[in-house]
N, C-alpha and C positions, 0 to 999 in steps of 0.2 A: 504494499499500500504506499503510495507516494504521499508525503506530508509537505504541504505547501507552506512557504514563508508568509506570515501574516502581515497585514497593512502597516501596523505599527512598527514592526521590524524593518520593512521596506523603507518607511519614511525616515526612520532614525539613521538607516545606512547611507542615505543620500549625502550625508556629510562627508563620508570617506570618498564617494564618487566625484563629489565637487573638488577633491584635492587631487585629482588626476593631473599629471604633469601636462603642460601645454605645448612645449616644444620638442622634446625628446622623451620617448618612452621605450616600452619593451613589448615584444610579441610573446604573448604568454602561451598561446595555443594556436596550432594550425591543424584544420580538420578539412578532410575531403569527403564528400558526398557522392559515392559512386553510383548509387541508385536511391530510389524514393525509400526514405526511413533507414537508410544505412549511413554509418559514420565511420571513417578511418582517422584517428588521430596520428598526425604525421611528425617526425622530427625535422623533415625537409619537404617543402612543397616548391613546385616550379610554376611561376606566374607567366603566362603566355598571352601575346596581343589578341589572338583569336579565340583561345580556349578558356582563358581565365585561368583558374587553378587547374592544372593539367590533371586529367582523371576524374575531376568532378563533373557532375551531371548537369551543370549550368549550360544552357544554350542561349545564343543571341535571340533577342526579340526581333519583331518585325520593325525595320528602320522607321524612326519617327513614333514608335509606340510610347516613348517617354518624352515626347515633345518634338518640335521642328528640327532641332539641331542634333538629335540623337541618332547614332548609328546602329542602335540595337544593343549596345554594350553598357547601358547606364547602370545595370544592376549586375555586372559581371562578377564582382567581388563584394562580399559583405563583411564589414568589421563590426564588432561589438565591444564595448568597454569591458575590460576584464573585472573591473569592480562592480559593475552591474551584474554580469552574469554570476559572479561569486555570490551577490546578494540574492539574487532571485532563485538561483539553483540550489543554494544550501549545501552543495557538495561539489567539488571540482570534478568528480567523475561524470557528472550531469551536464556540464558545460556544452559538450558537443551537441546535445539534443536541441539546443537553440537553432541550429541550422545554418549558422554563419561560418565562414571559412577562416577568419582571423579575429582572434580575441587578444586585444591590445591593451596596455595600460598607457592610455592617452586620452586627453580631453577631447571628445568627439563633437562638442557642442558646435552648433552652426556659428556662434560668435568666434570661436576659435579656429574653425575649419569650414569656411564657407564654400559653396560649390566652386569648382575650379582649383581648390588647394590641392597641392601635391605632397605626397609623402614618400620618402625613401625608406625601403625596408629591404635589408640585405642587399642584394644586386638590383632589385626591381624598384620601379617608381609606379605609383598609382595615383589616380586623380579622383577627388570627391565629386560626385555628381549631385544633381538637384532632385534625383528621383527619391521620394520619401521611402524609409524603411520602417514598416509598421508591424506590430504584432498581430498574429493571426489566431485561428482556431487551434492549430497545432501547438502554438506557444502557450496558449491558455491551458490545454489539456496537460502540457508537461510542466508548467510552472504555476498554475492557478489563477483565478480570477482577480485576486488583488494585485498580482504582477502584471497582468495584462492592463488592468485599469491604470496602473502606475506608468506604465512605458507609453500608453496611448493617451495619457491625460496631457493637458496643455503644458504642464511643466515637464512631463516625460518627453514630449515632442521637442520643446525648446532644448532640452538637454541632450535630445537624441539618445535616450535611454535604450531604446531598442537597436540602436546602431546606425550606421551609414551604408550607403551604396558607393560603389566606386568602379572605375574601369582601369585596366592595365595600360600604361603608357611607355613603360619600358620593361621588358621581359627580364626574369631573373629568378634566382633562387632565394627563397625565404626560410628561415629556421626558427624553431622555438628558441627564445633568447635573444634573437636579432634586436638591434636597436631600430626603432621606427622613429624617423625624424621629419618634422615638418620643413618644407622647403620654401624659400623665400619666393614670394609672388612677383 
């Protein structure tokens, strides 16, 4: 039986989330989703311009699906703040259930990383897109109603508690423990 973290604990945990580093952080977990419902925790992943995370089930959307300027790759890579997933999952073994590929200790707020911001991770560079990343029914089932209410609340969206979408702009390898660095705009 899964025990969910209650609203009071989630609210109290936001203080730690707000202390996330703004410029330089760490990749805490790399996860590949080879098929629906499957997760592989990786020591090393390869980010590719066309495939996203190599071996992941992500596929490009129809060009323009995420706006006039989108090439179908606006949701190629998803990142979630490691402090948020630690808060809602209650156990590191459950982090991968969120369905994101990169869990990072970095401030993902829009004020810190507006669309177009670039991040260097290992050998790769990714670009934050304006495609919202929101919680869904699967997230609710895995982490509970209080968690989905928090990440989809006005504050949760402002803080991007559910994470951000990005596209690969420079391919390369990424490893758990790599530095993730915000690049100058």
